[in-house]
C-alpha positions as CSV (number, residue, x, y, z in Angstrom):
1,M,-6.4,-17.9,-6.6
2,E,-3.4,-16.2,-8.4
3,R,-4.0,-15.1,-11.7
4,K,-1.6,-13.3,-14.5
5,I,-2.1,-11.0,-17.3
6,S,0.1,-9.5,-19.9
7,W,0.7,-5.9,-19.6
8,N,3.0,-3.6,-21.2
9,K,5.4,-6.2,-22.4
10,G,5.5,-7.9,-19.0
11,Q,3.1,-9.9,-16.6
12,V,1.1,-8.6,-13.6
13,N,0.6,-11.1,-10.9
14,Y,-2.6,-10.9,-8.8
15,L,-4.9,-12.9,-6.6
16,V,-8.4,-13.0,-6.3
17,E,-10.7,-14.3,-3.4
18,G,-14.2,-14.3,-2.2
19,E,-17.6,-12.8,-3.7
20,G,-19.5,-9.6,-3.6
21,S,-18.6,-6.1,-4.0
22,P,-14.8,-5.5,-4.7
23,V,-12.1,-4.6,-2.6
24,V,-8.5,-3.9,-4.0
25,L,-5.5,-4.3,-1.8
26,L,-2.4,-2.8,-2.8
27,H,0.9,-3.7,-0.9
28,G,3.7,-1.5,0.4
29,F,7.4,-1.2,-0.3
30,L,9.1,-4.3,-0.1
31,E,6.2,-6.3,0.2
32,N,3.8,-8.5,-2.3
33,I,0.2,-9.8,-2.2
34,H,0.9,-12.2,0.7
35,I,1.6,-9.4,3.2
36,W,-2.5,-9.3,2.9
37,D,-3.0,-12.9,3.7
38,G,-4.6,-12.4,7.2
39,F,-6.6,-9.6,6.1
40,I,-8.1,-11.4,3.0
41,D,-9.1,-14.4,5.1
42,F,-10.8,-11.6,7.3
43,L,-12.6,-10.1,4.4
44,K,-13.2,-12.6,1.6
45,P,-16.6,-13.9,3.3
46,Y,-17.9,-10.3,2.6
47,F,-16.3,-8.9,-0.4
48,K,-14.5,-9.9,-3.6
49,I,-10.7,-9.2,-2.8
50,I,-8.4,-8.5,-5.5
51,A,-4.7,-8.2,-4.1
52,V,-2.3,-6.9,-6.9
53,D,1.6,-7.5,-7.0
54,L,2.6,-4.0,-8.0
55,P,5.3,-3.7,-10.7
56,G,8.8,-4.8,-9.5
57,F,7.3,-6.9,-6.7
58,G,6.2,-10.5,-5.9
59,K,5.6,-12.2,-9.4
60,T,5.0,-9.0,-11.3
61,S,7.7,-7.8,-14.1
62,V,10.5,-5.5,-13.5
63,Y,9.9,-2.8,-16.2
64,S,12.4,-0.2,-15.8
65,D,14.7,1.5,-13.4
66,H,11.8,3.8,-12.3
67,H,8.1,3.0,-11.8
68,S,6.3,5.9,-11.2
69,M,3.2,6.0,-9.0
70,P,0.9,6.5,-12.1
71,F,2.6,3.7,-14.1
72,M,1.8,1.3,-11.1
73,A,-1.8,2.7,-11.2
74,D,-2.2,1.7,-14.8
75,A,-1.1,-1.7,-13.7
76,V,-3.7,-1.9,-11.2
77,K,-6.4,-0.6,-13.8
78,A,-5.4,-3.2,-16.2
79,V,-6.2,-5.8,-13.7
80,L,-9.6,-4.2,-13.1
81,D,-10.5,-4.3,-16.6
82,V,-9.6,-7.9,-17.2
83,E,-11.8,-8.5,-14.1
84,N,-14.5,-6.4,-15.2
85,I,-14.5,-4.2,-12.0
86,T,-16.3,-0.6,-12.5
87,K,-16.5,0.5,-9.0
88,T,-14.1,-0.6,-5.9
89,L,-12.9,0.2,-2.9
90,L,-9.1,0.7,-2.9
91,I,-6.8,0.0,0.1
92,G,-3.2,0.8,-0.1
93,H,-0.6,0.2,2.5
94,S,2.3,2.7,2.7
95,M,3.9,3.0,-0.9
96,G,0.5,1.1,-2.0
97,G,-1.3,4.4,-0.5
98,Y,0.6,6.7,-3.0
99,V,-0.4,4.3,-5.9
100,S,-4.0,4.5,-4.7
101,L,-3.7,8.4,-4.8
102,A,-2.3,8.3,-8.2
103,F,-5.2,5.9,-9.4
104,A,-7.7,8.2,-7.7
105,R,-6.2,11.1,-9.7
106,K,-6.4,9.2,-12.8
107,F,-9.7,7.0,-12.5
108,P,-11.8,8.8,-9.8
109,E,-14.9,7.5,-11.3
110,L,-14.0,3.9,-10.6
111,L,-13.8,4.6,-6.6
112,Q,-16.3,4.0,-3.9
113,G,-13.8,4.9,-1.4
114,M,-10.3,4.7,-0.5
115,V,-7.9,3.6,2.7
116,L,-4.6,5.2,3.2
117,F,-3.2,2.4,5.5
118,H,-0.1,3.9,7.3
119,S,0.3,6.4,4.2
120,Q,-0.4,10.1,3.4
121,A,-0.6,12.2,0.7
122,D,2.2,14.8,0.6
123,A,5.2,14.6,-1.8
124,D,8.7,14.1,-0.5
125,N,10.4,17.0,0.8
126,E,14.2,17.6,-0.3
127,E,15.7,15.9,2.9
128,V,13.4,12.7,2.1
129,K,14.5,13.0,-1.7
130,Q,18.1,12.9,-0.7
131,N,17.4,10.0,1.8
132,R,16.1,8.1,-1.2
133,L,18.8,8.5,-3.4
134,R,21.2,7.4,-0.7
135,T,19.0,4.3,0.0
136,I,19.1,3.5,-3.7
137,E,22.8,3.4,-3.5
138,V,22.9,1.2,-0.3
139,V,20.5,-1.0,-2.1
140,K,22.8,-1.3,-5.1
141,K,25.7,-2.2,-2.8
142,D,24.0,-4.9,-0.3
143,H,20.2,-5.5,-1.3
144,K,19.6,-8.1,1.4
145,D,21.7,-6.4,4.1
146,F,19.6,-3.5,3.7
147,I,16.1,-5.5,3.9
148,A,17.4,-7.3,7.1
149,R,18.0,-3.8,8.5
150,F,14.9,-2.2,7.1
151,I,11.9,-4.7,8.3
152,P,12.3,-4.3,12.0
153,L,12.2,-0.3,11.7
154,L,8.6,-0.9,10.4
155,F,7.3,-2.1,13.6
156,A,6.9,0.0,16.9
157,E,10.0,-0.2,19.1
158,N,8.4,-2.3,21.9
159,N,6.8,-5.0,19.2
160,V,10.1,-5.7,17.6
161,E,10.7,-8.6,20.1
162,R,7.2,-9.6,20.4
163,Y,6.7,-10.0,16.5
164,A,10.1,-11.8,15.9
165,K,8.5,-14.6,14.0
166,E,6.6,-12.1,11.8
167,I,9.4,-10.1,11.2
168,A,11.5,-13.2,10.1
169,R,8.6,-13.9,7.9
170,L,8.3,-10.6,6.3
171,R,12.3,-10.6,5.3
172,Q,12.1,-13.9,3.9
173,M,9.2,-12.2,1.6
174,S,11.2,-8.9,1.1
175,F,14.3,-11.0,0.1
176,Q,12.2,-12.1,-2.9
177,T,12.0,-8.7,-4.2
178,P,14.6,-8.0,-7.0
179,Q,17.2,-5.4,-6.6
180,Q,15.9,-3.5,-9.6
181,G,12.4,-3.5,-8.5
182,T,13.2,-2.1,-5.1
183,I,15.3,0.6,-6.7
184,A,12.6,1.4,-9.3
185,A,10.0,1.7,-6.4
186,L,12.5,4.0,-4.6
187,A,12.8,6.3,-7.6
188,G,9.0,6.4,-8.2
189,M,8.4,7.5,-4.6
190,R,10.9,10.1,-4.7
191,N,9.6,11.6,-7.6
192,R,5.9,11.3,-7.0
193,E,3.4,14.2,-7.3
194,G,1.8,15.5,-4.2
195,S,-1.7,15.0,-3.4
196,L,-3.1,17.2,-0.8
197,E,-5.2,19.3,-3.4
198,L,-6.5,16.1,-4.4
199,L,-7.6,15.2,-0.9
200,R,-9.3,18.5,-0.7
201,N,-11.6,17.8,-3.6
202,I,-11.7,13.9,-3.5
203,G,-15.4,12.7,-4.3
204,F,-15.7,9.5,-2.2
205,P,-15.0,8.6,1.7
206,V,-11.2,8.3,2.7
207,F,-10.1,6.3,5.8
208,F,-7.0,6.9,7.2
209,V,-5.1,4.1,9.6
210,V,-2.4,5.7,11.8
211,G,0.1,4.2,14.0
212,K,1.3,6.3,16.9
213,Q,4.7,4.9,16.9
214,D,4.9,4.7,13.1
215,S,8.5,5.9,12.5
216,R,8.2,5.7,8.7
217,I,5.1,8.0,8.4
218,P,4.8,9.8,11.7
219,M,1.3,10.5,13.2
220,E,2.4,14.4,13.1
221,K,2.5,14.3,9.2
222,I,-0.7,12.6,9.0
223,L,-2.8,14.4,11.3
224,P,-3.3,17.6,9.4
225,Q,-4.5,15.6,6.1
226,L,-7.3,14.2,7.9
227,A,-9.2,17.6,7.8
228,L,-8.7,17.7,3.9
229,P,-11.2,15.4,2.5
230,P,-14.9,16.3,2.7
231,H,-15.5,13.0,4.1
232,A,-12.6,11.4,6.2
233,E,-12.6,8.8,8.8
234,A,-9.5,7.6,10.7
235,V,-8.3,4.9,13.4
236,I,-5.4,6.1,15.4
237,L,-3.6,3.3,17.0
238,D,-1.3,3.1,20.3
239,N,1.4,0.8,20.3
240,T,1.1,0.3,16.5
241,G,3.9,1.3,14.2
242,H,3.8,0.9,10.3
243,M,2.6,-2.6,10.2
244,G,-1.0,-2.3,11.6
245,F,-2.2,-5.6,10.1
246,V,0.5,-7.3,12.1
247,E,0.5,-5.3,15.2
248,A,-3.3,-4.6,15.7
249,P,-5.2,-6.7,13.4
250,G,-8.1,-7.0,16.0
251,E,-8.7,-3.3,16.0
252,I,-8.0,-2.7,12.2
253,F,-9.7,-5.4,10.4
254,P,-13.3,-5.0,11.8
255,V,-13.2,-1.2,11.3
256,L,-12.1,-1.3,7.9
257,R,-14.7,-4.2,6.9
258,D,-17.5,-1.7,8.3
259,F,-16.0,1.0,6.6
260,A,-16.1,-0.9,3.3
261,V,-19.7,-1.7,3.9
262,R,-20.6,1.7,4.3
263,C,-18.9,2.7,1.2
264,Y,-21.0,0.5,-0.7
265,N,-24.4,1.2,1.1
266,K,-23.9,5.1,0.9
């Protein structure tokens, strides 16, 4: 069931399914809560699932031309407050992982564990920052053309034809993202703080989902970070790019369910 709360002179949209210990899902760039539909169906017999439309995406308001990761984390916290959630497992895909790390910095006492789902903890280097600026200009010129070209790049090259229907669905979902929301997220990701030191001192388990063919966040970028948390687990998937919940759900979904059970039973 979708719900809305008033927050910061706007509205935050989210979805609640299932019962039990909470698991919060944070989508990635150009996505919304429905990117998780298959995962929610898998998890809801075991957990209470809360999926949040982050600021500028889905049915949540666009607040400005710059949505920082801590700002998005505050929107998630507002949802948890309304739902009376005092402990949760946080699962963030890509940009949602950046928001998860910002949330962990601000509200560590609320977390039982965290999953960085095709995500990582380092800040953008100067080259990537410049690329984000160029992308903002591309989005300003032709938002939908950018989305149409961007979505297939999220998949392993060998999977693009195989998942043509899913790519078409993702494009249609992403077309719903307003131009201003896209730009605000790009600006927020560009300026985000690095979280490597946070990982070194984190007080709960961290699980990394890694795709060997991920062109957006290469495996070589993530692997050194696996050694940082006191308790880290990982699944490293062949024939998988940046969209493991589409490309490898049979491998990922049971592993993450079991990780969530361990987080709550430790």
